[in-house]
Phi, psi and omega in degrees: 000139187262353184253155184276141176216157181286341181265348179286145167293146175253113180255123171261112182259118178230144178194148178276173183303154172094220183299340181283329181286317179296320170296323174300316180307319177302344186271357180310324173299326176302324182278357179313126177089004172256159168267114179242144175237142179249153182221128173216175178270002175234118183304314178302342183293343179304334182286344177282342184232043176307130182104344181251150172293139184230137174235140174257144163229155186294146178266177181207164171201180184300329184277338173244060188299328186288340174291355175296329180290321179292317180295317182305307183306313181294313183286325174301315169305312182297319174302313187295320185281330189279310194058060186286156169287326184214141163251135179231138175224153166257010167112174026243201183314319178297324184295317185288335163307315185290324175297315178302313183292333175293304180307315185297330184266004177085017187260146175293149185227148178212132175255129177238113188282148188302150164297335185287344175263096182277327181274321176196169183298155177297169170298305174306318174306317184291318176293317190293327176301334175274348183251320190283154174296313178234146182219129183240144172247163179254017172229132185297330180282352174270348187284100171223147182053244182278342176289131177247133167254127179226024183116185178240158178277322178259116190210000000 
């Protein structure tokens, strides 16, 4: 459901561009009955979730490490204003940053590591597994300790 209600779960769904975004969109059936807002690192992706509120926040990488501060500030503000019940991300580093911003604000968090990580969790996934309330892998042999396997998003 696209409209807000006091009885609906409020979900903030975050992913960077590319495969992470596609995997996040594959979770749409899970969001049914909830109020959902989407966040990504490419502004034009809002067209793919027409009818839902969409937020853009700047990407960062190792070459532009100081842009992490602007990204964190932006996603922190989005979370503060929306007041979600849960932040869910299919990754990469910007998703991990969002989990940190959510945890600081007392919001529940879920990390779903990319299906592309067959041999081991991504670096972001390994870090996120320490931050997130729940961390999932899409490969059964990678489920250890806090990392949970419950199937895959693309199947």
